[in-house]
Backbone atoms as SQL, in Angstrom:
CREATE TABLE atoms (id INTEGER PRIMARY KEY, chain TEXT, resi INTEGER, resn TEXT, atom TEXT, x REAL, y REAL, z REAL);
INSERT INTO atoms VALUES
  (1, 'A', 1, 'MET', 'N', 43.897, -24.656, -19.446),
  (2, 'A', 1, 'MET', 'CA', 44.752, -25.558, -20.420),
  (3, 'A', 1, 'MET', 'C', 46.034, -26.317, -19.377),
  (4, 'A', 2, 'GLY', 'N', 46.996, -25.376, -18.378),
  (5, 'A', 2, 'GLY', 'CA', 47.865, -26.284, -17.550),
  (6, 'A', 2, 'GLY', 'C', 49.184, -25.542, -17.767),
  (7, 'A', 3, 'HIS', 'N', 49.882, -26.135, -17.225),
  (8, 'A', 3, 'HIS', 'CA', 51.284, -26.473, -16.954),
  (9, 'A', 3, 'HIS', 'C', 52.214, -27.667, -17.604),
  (10, 'A', 4, 'VAL', 'N', 52.469, -27.870, -19.046),
  (11, 'A', 4, 'VAL', 'CA', 53.282, -29.234, -19.265),
  (12, 'A', 4, 'VAL', 'C', 54.915, -29.092, -18.232),
  (13, 'A', 5, 'TYR', 'N', 55.314, -30.093, -17.717),
  (14, 'A', 5, 'TYR', 'CA', 56.367, -30.500, -17.106),
  (15, 'A', 5, 'TYR', 'C', 57.198, -31.578, -17.366),
  (16, 'A', 6, 'GLY', 'N', 56.688, -32.725, -17.625),
  (17, 'A', 6, 'GLY', 'CA', 57.154, -33.819, -18.195),
  (18, 'A', 6, 'GLY', 'C', 58.735, -33.911, -17.311),
  (19, 'A', 7, 'VAL', 'N', 58.259, -33.907, -15.571),
  (20, 'A', 7, 'VAL', 'CA', 59.351, -34.381, -15.074),
  (21, 'A', 7, 'VAL', 'C', 59.394, -35.767, -14.213),
  (22, 'A', 8, 'PRO', 'N', 60.458, -36.210, -14.064),
  (23, 'A', 8, 'PRO', 'CA', 60.328, -37.695, -13.159),
  (24, 'A', 8, 'PRO', 'C', 60.051, -37.206, -11.690),
  (25, 'A', 9, 'ILE', 'N', 58.716, -38.146, -11.312),
  (26, 'A', 9, 'ILE', 'CA', 58.384, -38.393, -9.903),
  (27, 'A', 9, 'ILE', 'C', 57.790, -39.591, -9.300),
  (28, 'A', 10, 'THR', 'N', 58.243, -39.385, -8.486),
  (29, 'A', 10, 'THR', 'CA', 57.887, -41.051, -7.134),
  (30, 'A', 10, 'THR', 'C', 56.177, -41.178, -7.116),
  (31, 'A', 11, 'VAL', 'N', 55.879, -42.440, -7.424),
  (32, 'A', 11, 'VAL', 'CA', 54.580, -42.638, -6.907),
  (33, 'A', 11, 'VAL', 'C', 54.475, -43.777, -6.496),
  (34, 'A', 12, 'THR', 'N', 53.297, -43.891, -5.395),
  (35, 'A', 12, 'THR', 'CA', 52.878, -44.728, -4.230),
  (36, 'A', 12, 'THR', 'C', 51.459, -45.272, -5.111),
  (37, 'A', 13, 'GLU', 'N', 51.571, -46.898, -5.416),
  (38, 'A', 13, 'GLU', 'CA', 50.388, -47.099, -5.593),
  (39, 'A', 13, 'GLU', 'C', 49.752, -48.153, -5.274),
  (40, 'A', 14, 'HIS', 'N', 48.320, -48.288, -5.335),
  (41, 'A', 14, 'HIS', 'CA', 47.942, -49.451, -4.634),
  (42, 'A', 14, 'HIS', 'C', 46.851, -49.602, -5.382),
  (43, 'A', 15, 'GLN', 'N', 46.826, -51.372, -5.733),
  (44, 'A', 15, 'GLN', 'CA', 45.933, -51.950, -6.763),
  (45, 'A', 15, 'GLN', 'C', 46.267, -51.332, -8.291),
  (46, 'A', 16, 'GLY', 'N', 47.348, -50.860, -8.606),
  (47, 'A', 16, 'GLY', 'CA', 47.914, -50.353, -9.743),
  (48, 'A', 16, 'GLY', 'C', 47.583, -48.722, -10.128),
  (49, 'A', 17, 'ARG', 'N', 46.860, -48.558, -8.891),
  (50, 'A', 17, 'ARG', 'CA', 46.246, -46.906, -9.367),
  (51, 'A', 17, 'ARG', 'C', 47.209, -45.927, -8.040),
  (52, 'A', 18, 'PRO', 'N', 47.094, -44.804, -9.035),
  (53, 'A', 18, 'PRO', 'CA', 48.365, -43.925, -7.714),
  (54, 'A', 18, 'PRO', 'C', 47.652, -43.291, -6.796),
  (55, 'A', 19, 'VAL', 'N', 48.173, -43.527, -5.615),
  (56, 'A', 19, 'VAL', 'CA', 47.566, -42.827, -4.678),
  (57, 'A', 19, 'VAL', 'C', 48.441, -41.797, -3.555),
  (58, 'A', 20, 'ARG', 'N', 49.626, -41.637, -3.943),
  (59, 'A', 20, 'ARG', 'CA', 50.532, -40.314, -3.488),
  (60, 'A', 20, 'ARG', 'C', 51.622, -40.423, -4.340),
  (61, 'A', 21, 'PHE', 'N', 51.933, -39.021, -4.890),
  (62, 'A', 21, 'PHE', 'CA', 53.251, -39.118, -5.296),
  (63, 'A', 21, 'PHE', 'C', 54.049, -37.459, -4.751),
  (64, 'A', 22, 'VAL', 'N', 55.543, -38.004, -5.182),
  (65, 'A', 22, 'VAL', 'CA', 56.538, -36.810, -4.771),
  (66, 'A', 22, 'VAL', 'C', 56.804, -35.679, -5.782),
  (67, 'A', 23, 'TRP', 'N', 56.647, -34.901, -5.605),
  (68, 'A', 23, 'TRP', 'CA', 56.944, -33.406, -6.607),
  (69, 'A', 23, 'TRP', 'C', 57.620, -32.417, -6.183),
  (70, 'A', 24, 'ASP', 'N', 58.835, -32.176, -6.184),
  (71, 'A', 24, 'ASP', 'CA', 59.508, -30.727, -5.774),
  (72, 'A', 24, 'ASP', 'C', 59.307, -31.141, -4.070),
  (73, 'A', 25, 'ARG', 'N', 59.980, -32.406, -4.223),
  (74, 'A', 25, 'ARG', 'CA', 59.902, -32.196, -2.271),
  (75, 'A', 25, 'ARG', 'C', 58.770, -32.564, -1.522),
  (76, 'A', 26, 'ARG', 'N', 57.600, -32.184, -2.049),
  (77, 'A', 26, 'ARG', 'CA', 56.181, -32.215, -1.580),
  (78, 'A', 26, 'ARG', 'C', 55.382, -33.673, -1.897),
  (79, 'A', 27, 'VAL', 'N', 55.078, -34.074, -0.829),
  (80, 'A', 27, 'VAL', 'CA', 53.734, -35.451, -1.052),
  (81, 'A', 27, 'VAL', 'C', 52.655, -34.700, -1.151),
  (82, 'A', 28, 'TYR', 'N', 52.266, -35.333, -2.310),
  (83, 'A', 28, 'TYR', 'CA', 50.979, -34.882, -2.835),
  (84, 'A', 28, 'TYR', 'C', 50.070, -36.162, -2.692),
  (85, 'A', 29, 'THR', 'N', 48.623, -36.372, -2.009),
  (86, 'A', 29, 'THR', 'CA', 47.959, -37.665, -1.609),
  (87, 'A', 29, 'THR', 'C', 46.659, -37.486, -2.830),
  (88, 'A', 30, 'VAL', 'N', 46.753, -38.389, -3.783),
  (89, 'A', 30, 'VAL', 'CA', 45.447, -38.490, -4.470),
  (90, 'A', 30, 'VAL', 'C', 44.065, -38.418, -3.728),
  (91, 'A', 31, 'ARG', 'N', 43.210, -37.428, -3.873),
  (92, 'A', 31, 'ARG', 'CA', 41.943, -37.413, -2.984),
  (93, 'A', 31, 'ARG', 'C', 40.996, -38.312, -4.381),
  (94, 'A', 32, 'HIS', 'N', 40.873, -38.148, -5.476),
  (95, 'A', 32, 'HIS', 'CA', 40.070, -38.672, -6.503),
  (96, 'A', 32, 'HIS', 'C', 40.504, -38.983, -8.388),
  (97, 'A', 33, 'ILE', 'N', 40.288, -40.012, -8.739),
  (98, 'A', 33, 'ILE', 'CA', 40.696, -40.400, -10.174),
  (99, 'A', 33, 'ILE', 'C', 39.563, -39.313, -11.164),
  (100, 'A', 34, 'VAL', 'N', 40.134, -38.617, -11.688),
  (101, 'A', 34, 'VAL', 'CA', 39.264, -37.918, -12.577),
  (102, 'A', 34, 'VAL', 'C', 39.387, -38.577, -13.938),
  (103, 'A', 35, 'ASP', 'N', 40.117, -38.761, -14.341),
  (104, 'A', 35, 'ASP', 'CA', 40.568, -39.493, -15.557),
  (105, 'A', 35, 'ASP', 'C', 41.540, -40.828, -15.921),
  (106, 'A', 36, 'HIS', 'N', 41.502, -42.022, -16.870),
  (107, 'A', 36, 'HIS', 'CA', 42.250, -43.017, -17.065),
  (108, 'A', 36, 'HIS', 'C', 42.197, -43.188, -18.522),
  (109, 'A', 37, 'TRP', 'N', 43.611, -43.274, -19.220),
  (110, 'A', 37, 'TRP', 'CA', 43.037, -43.845, -20.644),
  (111, 'A', 37, 'TRP', 'C', 44.822, -43.929, -20.765),
  (112, 'A', 38, 'ILE', 'N', 45.080, -44.712, -22.013),
  (113, 'A', 38, 'ILE', 'CA', 46.210, -45.835, -22.345),
  (114, 'A', 38, 'ILE', 'C', 46.195, -45.481, -23.459),
  (115, 'A', 39, 'THR', 'N', 47.545, -44.747, -23.822),
  (116, 'A', 39, 'THR', 'CA', 48.506, -44.928, -25.318),
  (117, 'A', 39, 'THR', 'C', 49.239, -45.756, -25.335),
  (118, 'A', 40, 'LEU', 'N', 49.679, -45.909, -26.907),
  (119, 'A', 40, 'LEU', 'CA', 50.837, -46.897, -27.365),
  (120, 'A', 40, 'LEU', 'C', 52.030, -45.716, -27.506),
  (121, 'A', 41, 'ARG', 'N', 53.069, -45.972, -26.944),
  (122, 'A', 41, 'ARG', 'CA', 54.359, -45.532, -27.401),
  (123, 'A', 41, 'ARG', 'C', 54.427, -45.212, -28.781),
  (124, 'A', 42, 'ALA', 'N', 54.649, -43.924, -29.313),
  (125, 'A', 42, 'ALA', 'CA', 54.983, -43.489, -30.884),
  (126, 'A', 42, 'ALA', 'C', 56.461, -44.446, -31.316),
  (127, 'A', 43, 'ASP', 'N', 57.086, -44.393, -30.442),
  (128, 'A', 43, 'ASP', 'CA', 58.280, -45.194, -30.930),
  (129, 'A', 43, 'ASP', 'C', 58.718, -46.658, -30.363),
  (130, 'A', 44, 'TRP', 'N', 57.519, -47.459, -30.601),
  (131, 'A', 44, 'TRP', 'CA', 57.565, -48.846, -30.495),
  (132, 'A', 44, 'TRP', 'C', 57.666, -48.985, -31.681),
  (133, 'A', 45, 'ALA', 'N', 58.616, -50.108, -32.134),
  (134, 'A', 45, 'ALA', 'CA', 58.958, -51.253, -32.999),
  (135, 'A', 45, 'ALA', 'C', 58.491, -52.697, -32.885),
  (136, 'A', 46, 'PRO', 'N', 57.441, -52.854, -33.385),
  (137, 'A', 46, 'PRO', 'CA', 57.090, -54.531, -33.182),
  (138, 'A', 46, 'PRO', 'C', 58.186, -55.469, -33.216),
  (139, 'A', 47, 'ALA', 'N', 59.253, -55.567, -33.953),
  (140, 'A', 47, 'ALA', 'CA', 60.414, -56.188, -33.691),
  (141, 'A', 47, 'ALA', 'C', 61.174, -56.403, -32.575),
  (142, 'A', 48, 'HIS', 'N', 61.038, -55.114, -31.789),
  (143, 'A', 48, 'HIS', 'CA', 62.183, -55.276, -30.931),
  (144, 'A', 48, 'HIS', 'C', 61.279, -55.474, -29.237),
  (145, 'A', 49, 'HIS', 'N', 59.831, -55.950, -29.478),
  (146, 'A', 49, 'HIS', 'CA', 59.518, -55.638, -28.446),
  (147, 'A', 49, 'HIS', 'C', 58.165, -56.944, -28.345),
  (148, 'A', 50, 'ASP', 'N', 57.819, -57.990, -27.391),
  (149, 'A', 50, 'ASP', 'CA', 56.516, -58.739, -27.653),
  (150, 'A', 50, 'ASP', 'C', 55.118, -58.033, -27.553),
  (151, 'A', 51, 'GLN', 'N', 55.529, -56.886, -26.495),
  (152, 'A', 51, 'GLN', 'CA', 53.881, -56.485, -26.373),
  (153, 'A', 51, 'GLN', 'C', 54.325, -54.846, -26.188),
  (154, 'A', 52, 'PRO', 'N', 53.499, -53.678, -27.181),
  (155, 'A', 52, 'PRO', 'CA', 53.855, -52.720, -27.877),
  (156, 'A', 52, 'PRO', 'C', 53.458, -52.039, -25.641),
  (157, 'A', 53, 'PRO', 'N', 54.808, -51.164, -25.584),
  (158, 'A', 53, 'PRO', 'CA', 55.069, -50.419, -24.569),
  (159, 'A', 53, 'PRO', 'C', 53.815, -49.624, -24.261),
  (160, 'A', 54, 'GLN', 'N', 53.113, -49.007, -23.397),
  (161, 'A', 54, 'GLN', 'CA', 51.695, -48.349, -23.321),
  (162, 'A', 54, 'GLN', 'C', 52.551, -47.497, -22.230),
  (163, 'A', 55, 'ARG', 'N', 51.664, -46.197, -22.467),
  (164, 'A', 55, 'ARG', 'CA', 51.835, -44.853, -21.730),
  (165, 'A', 55, 'ARG', 'C', 50.143, -45.092, -21.061),
  (166, 'A', 56, 'VAL', 'N', 50.295, -45.230, -19.571),
  (167, 'A', 56, 'VAL', 'CA', 49.278, -44.991, -19.133),
  (168, 'A', 56, 'VAL', 'C', 49.136, -43.501, -18.226),
  (169, 'A', 57, 'HIS', 'N', 47.928, -43.083, -18.687),
  (170, 'A', 57, 'HIS', 'CA', 47.771, -41.537, -18.133),
  (171, 'A', 57, 'HIS', 'C', 46.799, -41.404, -16.935),
  (172, 'A', 58, 'TRP', 'N', 46.781, -41.357, -16.002),
  (173, 'A', 58, 'TRP', 'CA', 45.912, -40.638, -14.868),
  (174, 'A', 58, 'TRP', 'C', 45.710, -39.271, -14.389),
  (175, 'A', 59, 'ARG', 'N', 44.398, -38.569, -14.661),
  (176, 'A', 59, 'ARG', 'CA', 44.207, -37.378, -14.284),
  (177, 'A', 59, 'ARG', 'C', 43.388, -37.634, -12.728),
  (178, 'A', 60, 'VAL', 'N', 44.311, -36.551, -11.880),
  (179, 'A', 60, 'VAL', 'CA', 43.905, -36.842, -10.518),
  (180, 'A', 60, 'VAL', 'C', 43.727, -35.838, -9.942),
  (181, 'A', 61, 'GLU', 'N', 42.963, -35.651, -8.839),
  (182, 'A', 61, 'GLU', 'CA', 42.922, -34.445, -8.178),
  (183, 'A', 61, 'GLU', 'C', 43.555, -34.735, -6.529),
  (184, 'A', 62, 'ALA', 'N', 44.465, -34.015, -6.512),
  (185, 'A', 62, 'ALA', 'CA', 45.677, -34.131, -5.325),
  (186, 'A', 62, 'ALA', 'C', 46.083, -33.028, -4.532),
  (187, 'A', 63, 'GLY', 'N', 46.164, -33.232, -3.186),
  (188, 'A', 63, 'GLY', 'CA', 46.409, -31.858, -2.569),
  (189, 'A', 63, 'GLY', 'C', 48.181, -31.984, -1.786),
  (190, 'A', 64, 'SER', 'N', 48.310, -31.296, -1.439),
  (191, 'A', 64, 'SER', 'CA', 49.725, -31.723, -0.423),
  (192, 'A', 64, 'SER', 'C', 49.448, -30.058, 0.453),
  (193, 'A', 65, 'ALA', 'N', 49.209, -30.000, 1.631),
  (194, 'A', 65, 'ALA', 'CA', 49.229, -28.977, 2.221),
  (195, 'A', 65, 'ALA', 'C', 48.397, -27.511, 1.810),
  (196, 'A', 66, 'GLY', 'N', 47.430, -27.725, 1.227),
  (197, 'A', 66, 'GLY', 'CA', 46.800, -26.919, 0.709),
  (198, 'A', 66, 'GLY', 'C', 45.526, -27.332, 0.207),
  (199, 'A', 67, 'ALA', 'N', 44.556, -26.567, -0.653),
  (200, 'A', 67, 'ALA', 'CA', 43.700, -26.380, -1.598),
  (201, 'A', 67, 'ALA', 'C', 43.969, -27.557, -2.800),
  (202, 'A', 68, 'PRO', 'N', 43.360, -28.526, -2.651),
  (203, 'A', 68, 'PRO', 'CA', 43.601, -29.483, -4.231),
  (204, 'A', 68, 'PRO', 'C', 43.958, -28.985, -5.708),
  (205, 'A', 69, 'GLY', 'N', 44.595, -29.835, -6.559),
  (206, 'A', 69, 'GLY', 'CA', 44.708, -29.181, -7.715),
  (207, 'A', 69, 'GLY', 'C', 44.439, -30.802, -8.608),
  (208, 'A', 70, 'VAL', 'N', 44.587, -30.520, -10.234),
  (209, 'A', 70, 'VAL', 'CA', 44.362, -31.558, -10.715),
  (210, 'A', 70, 'VAL', 'C', 46.117, -31.657, -11.678),
  (211, 'A', 71, 'TYR', 'N', 46.327, -32.905, -11.568),
  (212, 'A', 71, 'TYR', 'CA', 47.371, -33.588, -12.121),
  (213, 'A', 71, 'TYR', 'C', 46.967, -34.220, -13.042),
  (214, 'A', 72, 'GLU', 'N', 48.104, -34.533, -13.873),
  (215, 'A', 72, 'GLU', 'CA', 48.397, -35.691, -15.264),
  (216, 'A', 72, 'GLU', 'C', 49.328, -36.344, -14.615),
  (217, 'A', 73, 'LEU', 'N', 49.510, -37.588, -14.281),
  (218, 'A', 73, 'LEU', 'CA', 50.538, -38.587, -14.154),
  (219, 'A', 73, 'LEU', 'C', 50.659, -39.171, -15.509),
  (220, 'A', 74, 'LEU', 'N', 51.342, -39.732, -15.464),
  (221, 'A', 74, 'LEU', 'CA', 52.036, -40.714, -16.397),
  (222, 'A', 74, 'LEU', 'C', 53.078, -41.844, -16.691),
  (223, 'A', 75, 'HIS', 'N', 52.478, -43.001, -16.748),
  (224, 'A', 75, 'HIS', 'CA', 53.807, -44.122, -16.219),
  (225, 'A', 75, 'HIS', 'C', 53.699, -44.863, -17.752),
  (226, 'A', 76, 'ASP', 'N', 54.982, -45.333, -17.844),
  (227, 'A', 76, 'ASP', 'CA', 55.379, -45.616, -18.987),
  (228, 'A', 76, 'ASP', 'C', 56.183, -47.007, -18.615),
  (229, 'A', 77, 'SER', 'N', 55.155, -47.791, -19.409),
  (230, 'A', 77, 'SER', 'CA', 55.365, -49.064, -18.983),
  (231, 'A', 77, 'SER', 'C', 56.617, -50.178, -19.872),
  (232, 'A', 78, 'GLY', 'N', 57.047, -49.328, -20.537),
  (233, 'A', 78, 'GLY', 'CA', 58.299, -49.782, -20.693),
  (234, 'A', 78, 'GLY', 'C', 59.957, -49.753, -20.182),
  (235, 'A', 79, 'SER', 'N', 59.695, -48.880, -19.395),
  (236, 'A', 79, 'SER', 'CA', 60.641, -47.400, -18.731),
  (237, 'A', 79, 'SER', 'C', 60.381, -48.422, -17.409),
  (238, 'A', 80, 'GLY', 'N', 59.060, -48.002, -16.893),
  (239, 'A', 80, 'GLY', 'CA', 58.599, -48.190, -15.766),
  (240, 'A', 80, 'GLY', 'C', 58.805, -46.853, -14.684),
  (241, 'A', 81, 'GLN', 'N', 58.930, -45.718, -15.725),
  (242, 'A', 81, 'GLN', 'CA', 58.880, -44.418, -14.730),
  (243, 'A', 81, 'GLN', 'C', 57.744, -43.742, -15.118),
  (244, 'A', 82, 'TRP', 'N', 57.623, -43.279, -13.934),
  (245, 'A', 82, 'TRP', 'CA', 56.231, -42.052, -13.714),
  (246, 'A', 82, 'TRP', 'C', 56.735, -40.853, -13.945),
  (247, 'A', 83, 'LEU', 'N', 55.660, -39.784, -14.830),
  (248, 'A', 83, 'LEU', 'CA', 56.567, -38.348, -15.070),
  (249, 'A', 83, 'LEU', 'C', 54.923, -37.789, -14.789),
  (250, 'A', 84, 'LEU', 'N', 55.450, -36.352, -14.034),
  (251, 'A', 84, 'LEU', 'CA', 54.396, -35.576, -13.997),
  (252, 'A', 84, 'LEU', 'C', 54.342, -34.818, -15.219),
  (253, 'A', 85, 'ALA', 'N', 52.993, -34.997, -16.270),
  (254, 'A', 85, 'ALA', 'CA', 52.876, -34.675, -17.272),
  (255, 'A', 85, 'ALA', 'C', 52.322, -33.021, -17.430),
  (256, 'A', 86, 'ARG', 'N', 51.561, -33.254, -16.543),
  (257, 'A', 86, 'ARG', 'CA', 50.924, -31.580, -16.625),
  (258, 'A', 86, 'ARG', 'C', 50.037, -31.248, -15.066),
  (259, 'A', 87, 'VAL', 'N', 50.399, -29.934, -15.369),
  (260, 'A', 87, 'VAL', 'CA', 49.738, -29.308, -13.976),
  (261, 'A', 87, 'VAL', 'C', 48.310, -28.601, -14.484),
  (262, 'A', 88, 'LEU', 'N', 46.669, -29.108, -14.243),
  (263, 'A', 88, 'LEU', 'CA', 45.761, -28.195, -15.110),
  (264, 'A', 88, 'LEU', 'C', 45.384, -27.159, -14.303),
  (265, 'A', 89, 'ASP', 'N', 44.958, -25.871, -14.587),
  (266, 'A', 89, 'ASP', 'CA', 44.694, -24.309, -14.168),
  (267, 'A', 89, 'ASP', 'C', 43.138, -24.817, -13.491);
């Protein structure tokens, strides 16, 4: 199941893929991308945007000075913000 957070994080990308992120003052290195998918924002209104804002989801295996865990990162194309959406057990 996992724990849902929805907290802002800082992400370093390489060719559009997350390679590192900072959460709670710790740096996590992405070791493996487990899954990747795109959804449209539910609050999108066609009259206000040329392109629908997307949320790009990345499920990654990442670690920080210890055993790796699985994390779900979310990038909102409308705001440019990255969130740590979930930490999976």
